[in-house]
Steps between C-alpha positions, in 0.01 A plus 500: 500500500298819459580787737172654613591735779795735541616652832439866467441840669601529869619139505733548212637821654571297804640195312743729299595662840429840354352668809384454848142386399343230720218366283192383702408267196671310238430689171456307185418622151304275267405553132158624414409157338575316830205326645524474869290203614552540878471771736820692538650423839497798737889507500505592136413813302431416130558770239389458147726614213635353183873539570741549213768237482763772578305582820574156643825348642575199725634501838618160615273351243192696605337737246514857639438837336828692411626771718357762270158345497499461884572864547226592252266270665588671838430842343167383359376362834623800708786341685641765744701745285789465740517127426480563136785747517696235699432239234611728221812600692599147582432394136734779382772416755481123406478574116171315462348754266598666172556867482166535295316290764628725777407811306145374441455395876635825623323735246126543618392602153649199320261316279655165593452568862125505451519179315226255610 
């Protein structure tokens, strides 16, 4: 079965229990080639991005972006900086990110942080 949507952004931050975010909608990322044939229910926020295979993990069988991608998504969509700091700190404490990923997320001039 083909996976179309991947839990992402605020919802992924919440699913990974990285910060005290309380998403108002379920955030899902779909590939650019996705053809949405129905109106998106108001409870969902659809983002369009071709995710790399290493940006997707599974949580209890559900496709969800990785911790690193969830934090990058939060940075890109202007999640409160306090929540981003909390997510990074919790990821560090729980060993969920590599040292290079942590450095990239913390360094505001990192080229990978601006990755789209």
